[in-house]
C-alpha positions in Angstrom: -16.7 -16.4 -22.8 -14.8 -16.8 -19.5 -16.2 -18.8 -16.6 -16.4 -16.8 -13.4 -15.7 -18.8 -10.3 -16.7 -17.7 -6.8 -13.8 -16.5 -4.6 -15.7 -17.7 -1.6 -16.7 -21.4 -1.3 -17.8 -22.9 2.1 -15.2 -25.1 3.7 -15.2 -28.8 2.8 -17.0 -27.9 -0.5 -15.3 -28.2 -3.9 -16.1 -27.9 -7.6 -17.0 -31.3 -9.0 -18.3 -30.5 -12.6 -18.3 -27.7 -15.0 -20.6 -28.0 -18.0 -21.2 -25.6 -20.9 -24.6 -25.9 -22.6 -25.4 -24.2 -25.9 -28.6 -22.0 -25.8 -30.4 -19.9 -28.5 -28.6 -16.8 -27.2 -25.1 -18.3 -26.5 -23.7 -20.5 -23.7 -24.9 -21.4 -20.2 -22.3 -22.6 -17.7 -23.4 -25.0 -14.9 -21.0 -25.4 -12.1 -21.7 -28.1 -9.5 -20.1 -27.9 -6.1 -20.2 -30.9 -3.7 -19.3 -31.5 -0.1 -20.7 -30.3 3.2 -22.5 -27.3 1.6 -23.2 -28.5 -2.0 -24.7 -26.1 -4.5 -25.2 -25.5 -8.2 -24.3 -22.2 -9.8 -25.5 -21.3 -13.3 -24.1 -18.3 -15.2 -25.2 -17.0 -18.6 -24.3 -14.0 -20.6 -27.2 -11.6 -21.0 -27.9 -8.9 -23.6 -29.2 -5.5 -22.6 -32.3 -4.2 -24.2 -32.3 -0.6 -25.4 -35.8 -0.1 -24.1 -37.0 -0.2 -20.5 -38.3 -3.7 -19.6 -40.1 -5.1 -16.7 -38.7 -8.5 -15.6 -40.7 -10.6 -13.1 -38.6 -11.7 -10.2 -39.5 -14.4 -7.6 -38.3 -14.1 -4.1 -37.3 -11.4 -1.5 -35.0 -8.6 -2.5 -31.5 -9.0 -1.2 -28.8 -6.3 -1.4 -25.5 -7.6 -2.9 -22.3 -5.7 -3.3 -22.9 -4.9 -7.0 -26.6 -5.7 -7.6 -29.9 -6.6 -6.0 -30.8 -10.3 -5.9 -34.0 -12.3 -5.5 -33.7 -14.7 -2.6 -36.2 -17.6 -2.3 -36.2 -20.6 0.1 -33.4 -22.5 -1.8 -32.1 -20.1 -4.4 -30.7 -16.7 -5.2 -30.8 -15.1 -8.6 -29.1 -11.8 -9.7 -27.3 -10.1 -12.6 -24.0 -8.2 -12.6 -22.9 -6.5 -15.8 -23.9 -8.7 -18.7 -23.9 -11.9 -16.7 -27.0 -13.5 -15.1 -26.5 -15.9 -12.2 -28.7 -18.5 -10.5 -27.5 -20.2 -7.3 -29.5 -23.2 -5.9 -28.9 -25.2 -2.7 -30.8 -27.0 0.0 -27.7 -26.8 2.3 -26.6 -23.2 2.1 -28.2 -20.6 4.4 -29.1 -17.1 3.0 -25.9 -15.5 4.4 -23.7 -18.1 2.7 -25.6 -17.6 -0.6 -25.0 -13.9 -0.3 -21.2 -14.4 0.4 -20.9 -16.6 -2.7 -22.8 -14.0 -4.8 -20.7 -11.1 -3.6 -17.5 -13.1 -4.3 -18.6 -13.5 -7.9 -19.1 -9.8 -8.4 -15.5 -9.1 -7.2 -13.9 -11.9 -9.3 -13.6 -9.6 -12.4 -11.4 -7.2 -10.3 -9.4 -10.1 -8.8 -8.6 -11.6 -12.2 -7.3 -8.4 -13.7 -5.0 -7.4 -10.8 -1.5 -8.8 -10.5 
């Protein structure tokens, strides 16, 4: 329902578009950031399955603050709580992708504190 924005964005990079797309299971939000380190961030609410499920993941495992992500050459995918994220960029290095991902995990805490 709420869009979660990263607390960390590389310098000289800014949000240019925010688009919500209807899917069969709800909404998908596509955030496009432009500038020196442009990237696209996709977030989508997920629904947990009551049974154990094997989900194929493509990429190398990467420890995040609240989850484990799958890092490939130009993308990082992970889930936190009931939100699935996909970050894609040809300009970000793996450390920058990890910083953005970790800042999203903490945004729930940041938005609820005064």
